[in-house]
C-alpha positions in Angstrom: 178.0 188.2 47.1 181.1 189.3 48.3 181.1 192.3 50.7 184.2 194.9 50.8 187.0 193.3 52.5 188.0 196.7 53.7 184.8 197.6 55.6 185.9 199.6 59.1 183.6 197.8 60.8 184.9 194.3 59.4 185.1 193.4 62.9 184.7 194.7 66.2 183.8 194.6 70.1 180.8 194.7 72.0 179.6 197.9 73.9 179.2 195.9 76.8 177.9 198.2 80.0 179.9 197.7 83.4 182.8 196.2 80.8 184.3 198.2 77.9 185.2 201.0 79.9 188.5 202.9 78.6 191.0 200.5 80.6 189.7 197.6 78.8 189.5 199.1 75.5 193.4 199.8 75.9 193.7 196.1 77.4 191.5 194.8 74.6 194.4 197.6 71.9 197.1 195.8 72.7 196.0 192.1 71.5 194.4 193.8 68.2 195.6 196.6 66.1 192.6 197.1 63.5 189.2 195.7 65.5 186.7 198.3 66.0 186.2 199.3 69.8 183.2 200.5 71.3 182.4 202.0 74.9 179.8 201.2 77.1 176.3 202.9 76.3 176.2 206.1 77.8 173.2 207.9 78.1 172.3 211.3 76.8 171.2 212.4 80.7 174.6 211.0 81.6 176.3 213.5 78.9 174.6 216.9 79.3 173.9 217.1 83.0 176.7 214.8 84.3 180.6 214.6 84.0 181.6 214.8 80.8 185.3 214.1 81.0 184.7 210.9 83.3 182.5 209.5 80.4 184.1 210.5 77.3 187.7 210.8 78.4 189.9 207.7 76.8 193.7 206.8 75.3 194.7 208.0 72.0 195.9 204.6 71.3 192.0 202.9 71.7 191.7 204.8 68.1 189.5 203.6 65.9 187.2 203.8 68.8 183.1 204.3 68.7 180.8 206.3 71.5 177.3 204.2 72.2 174.8 206.7 73.2 171.4 206.0 75.0 168.6 207.9 74.0 165.5 209.4 72.2 165.1 213.0 72.1 166.7 214.2 68.6 168.4 217.7 70.2 169.9 215.8 73.1 171.6 213.0 71.0 172.7 215.8 68.3 174.4 217.6 72.0 175.8 214.0 72.6 177.2 213.4 68.9 178.9 217.1 69.1 180.7 216.1 72.1 181.9 212.6 70.6 183.1 214.9 67.6 184.9 217.3 69.9 186.3 214.2 71.8 187.7 212.9 68.9 185.3 210.1 68.9 185.6 207.8 65.2 181.6 207.0 65.2 178.4 207.9 67.2 176.4 204.8 67.8 172.7 204.6 68.9 171.3 201.8 70.9 168.2 200.4 70.1 169.1 196.7 71.4 169.3 196.6 75.3 166.2 195.2 76.4 166.6 196.0 80.6 164.0 197.9 82.3 165.8 200.6 83.2 166.6 201.3 79.9 162.7 201.3 79.4 161.9 203.2 81.2 164.2 206.1 79.8 162.0 205.2 76.8 165.6 204.3 74.8 167.3 200.9 73.8 165.3 197.8 72.3 161.7 199.7 72.6 162.9 202.1 69.8 162.3 199.6 67.5 158.6 200.1 67.8 159.2 203.7 66.7 161.1 203.6 63.2 159.7 207.2 62.6 161.3 208.3 66.1 164.8 206.5 65.6 165.0 208.4 61.8 164.6 211.6 63.4 167.0 210.6 65.9 170.3 209.8 63.0 169.1 212.7 61.2 169.5 215.2 64.1 172.7 213.6 64.7 174.2 213.8 61.2 173.1 217.4 60.6 175.0 217.6 63.9 178.5 216.0 62.9 180.8 214.5 60.2 180.7 211.8 62.3 179.3 208.2 61.0 176.0 207.5 62.7 175.1 204.0 62.8 172.4 202.3 64.3 173.0 198.8 66.8 169.2 196.9 66.9 167.5 193.2 67.3 165.7 191.4 65.1 162.3 191.8 66.8 160.9 192.7 70.1 159.1 190.8 72.1 156.8 188.1 70.2 157.4 189.8 67.1 159.3 187.5 64.8 158.4 188.5 61.5 161.1 189.7 58.4 159.4 192.1 57.6 159.4 194.2 61.1 163.2 194.5 61.3 163.3 195.3 57.1 160.7 198.2 57.9 162.6 199.6 60.6 166.1 198.9 58.6 164.6 200.5 55.8 163.2 203.5 57.5 166.3 204.4 59.6 168.3 204.2 56.5 165.9 206.9 54.4 167.4 209.1 57.2 171.1 208.5 56.2 172.1 205.7 58.8 174.4 203.8 56.5 176.1 200.8 59.2 173.8 198.8 61.0 174.9 196.1 63.8 172.3 193.7 64.1 172.1 191.5 67.4 170.3 188.1 66.0 168.0 187.5 68.6 164.8 189.6 69.5 164.8 191.3 72.8 161.7 190.2 75.5 161.2 193.9 76.9 158.8 191.8 80.1 159.5 188.7 81.5 163.4 187.7 81.0 167.1 189.6 82.3 169.1 191.4 80.2 171.1 188.2 80.5 168.4 185.8 79.8 167.9 188.3 76.6 171.6 186.7 75.2 171.0 183.2 75.9 167.0 182.5 76.0 165.8 184.4 72.5 166.9 182.2 69.3 169.6 183.3 67.2 168.3 183.6 63.6 171.4 184.5 61.4 169.7 184.5 58.3 167.0 187.0 59.1 170.5 189.5 59.1 171.4 187.9 56.2 168.4 189.0 54.2 168.8 192.2 55.7 172.1 192.2 53.2 170.6 190.9 50.2 168.1 193.0 50.5 170.0 196.6 51.2 173.3 195.6 49.4 174.0 199.4 49.5 173.7 199.4 53.3 176.8 198.0 55.9 175.3 195.3 57.6 177.3 193.8 60.7 176.2 191.0 62.4 176.1 190.4 66.7 175.6 187.6 68.8 176.6 184.5 69.8 180.1 184.4 67.4 183.0 182.6 70.2 185.2 181.5 67.1 187.1 182.6 64.1 185.8 180.2 62.3 182.3 181.6 62.9 183.6 184.8 62.3 185.1 183.6 58.7 181.8 182.1 57.7 179.9 185.0 58.9 182.1 187.4 56.8 181.4 185.4 53.4 177.9 186.6 53.4 178.2 190.1 55.5 180.0 193.3 55.8 181.2 192.9 59.8 180.9 190.7 62.7 180.7 192.1 66.4 182.3 189.8 69.2 180.8 190.3 72.8 181.6 188.2 75.5 183.8 185.8 73.8 186.6 188.6 73.1 186.1 189.6 77.0 186.2 186.3 78.7 188.8 184.7 76.0 190.7 188.0 75.2 194.0 186.6 73.8 191.6 184.9 71.0 192.2 188.8 69.6 195.5 188.3 69.3 195.4 186.0 65.7 192.8 188.6 64.3 195.0 191.4 62.9 196.6 188.8 60.4 193.3 186.3 59.9 190.8 189.0 59.1 193.2 192.6 58.4 195.6 191.0 56.2 198.2 192.9 59.1 200.8 189.8 60.3 202.7 191.9 62.7 204.5 190.5 65.6 201.7 189.4 68.2 203.0 190.1 72.0 202.7 187.0 73.8 200.2 187.0 77.2 203.8 188.3 79.3 204.2 191.1 77.6 200.7 191.9 77.3 200.8 191.5 81.5 203.6 193.7 81.6 202.2 196.7 79.6 199.5 196.3 81.5 201.3 197.0 85.1 202.4 200.1 83.7 199.3 201.1 82.3 198.5 200.9 86.0 201.1 202.7 87.5 200.4 205.8 85.4 196.6 205.4 86.2 198.0 205.5 90.1 199.2 208.5 89.3 196.1 209.8 88.4 194.9 208.0 91.5 192.6 205.2 89.8 193.1 202.5 91.8 195.2 199.3 90.2 191.6 196.7 90.5 189.7 199.0 88.3 192.0 198.2 85.4 193.1 194.7 86.0 189.6 193.2 86.5 189.3 193.5 82.6 192.0 191.5 82.5 191.3 188.2 84.4 190.9 186.8 81.3 194.6 186.5 80.2 195.7 183.3 80.3 192.9 181.4 80.2 192.6 177.5 79.4 196.8 177.6 80.4 197.9 175.6 83.4 198.3 177.7 86.4 196.0 180.4 85.2 193.3 179.8 88.4 196.2 180.7 91.0 197.2 183.4 88.7 193.9 185.1 88.9 193.2 184.6 92.6 196.2 186.7 92.9 195.2 189.5 90.7 191.8 189.1 92.5 192.8 189.2 95.9 191.0 192.4 97.9 193.5 192.3 100.7 196.1 193.3 97.8 194.4 196.0 96.6 196.4 198.5 98.6 199.9 197.2 97.2 201.9 198.8 94.8 200.5 197.0 91.0 204.2 196.2 90.6 204.5 194.0 93.8 200.8 192.0 92.9 202.5 191.3 89.3 205.6 189.6 90.8 203.2 187.5 93.6 200.9 186.5 90.6 203.9 185.3 88.4 205.1 183.9 91.7 201.6 181.7 91.5 202.0 180.8 88.0 205.4 178.8 87.7 204.9 175.7 89.3 202.1 174.9 87.5 204.2 176.0 84.6 207.1 173.8 85.6 204.7 170.9 86.4 203.4 171.2 82.8 
């Protein structure tokens, strides 16, 4: 089986709470033009009763960009999907994978996998409200339910409501006894269940999430599936994404080096400062840019120094480069 290589979900960066905000996505877009980017999960309550602009504003450069929603009320989700369309997002994604207790108290996230009919109603309501693709991100099971039939029936029920794209985190979510961090590490990865979903639902777009840390793994999974979603590896070692456009999308444009990317982010910080956004809110996402290179730790220490947070970003940039130079000369 050869999946469609031009699938819009061929490669993406996972929605990560407190991490994939608009500044992070702007940074990632400097490294890859084609990889699909996702917002942090935004709850329906935050949009319907909070500051819509704060949650939904994004930079035009971020396209293609998807809004991930957390919620379980079809009417609320439909209203939020309409907002996503009005603000210009390319996709609405429903979170059925987050295992945190706070999310469970809101009756959404991974616990929704136990209610596939409700998820189907949510998907149908959103699809009826907007023209955007409505997708679902979910786990392969919850708690000790490890049967393939559980996730198969979930996908089958939600697909009947018109969902055509499923992003599958290939671990169970344990709703009690594990922290969200442990839920990303303790339950075993079971890629074979995701592969089986693709075999049984060849008409659906099935993308894999969980445990992907290398280009070779991405390549291997793309032989069997329509897409791969990378999470923490993309955040901690972002420059790895600089080779993705050529390798996975056939676009061999000139790749910016790390210095050019950092300079672009300093200019972005200056623009954000004019809007009242302090540069540390932006540069915290960039600290992995030089991972593995000589002097990276000293460079990172400068950008992380709270004593410098009141200085202009251009000045801090100069200090960071000064900290880097001795290591470069020694190398």
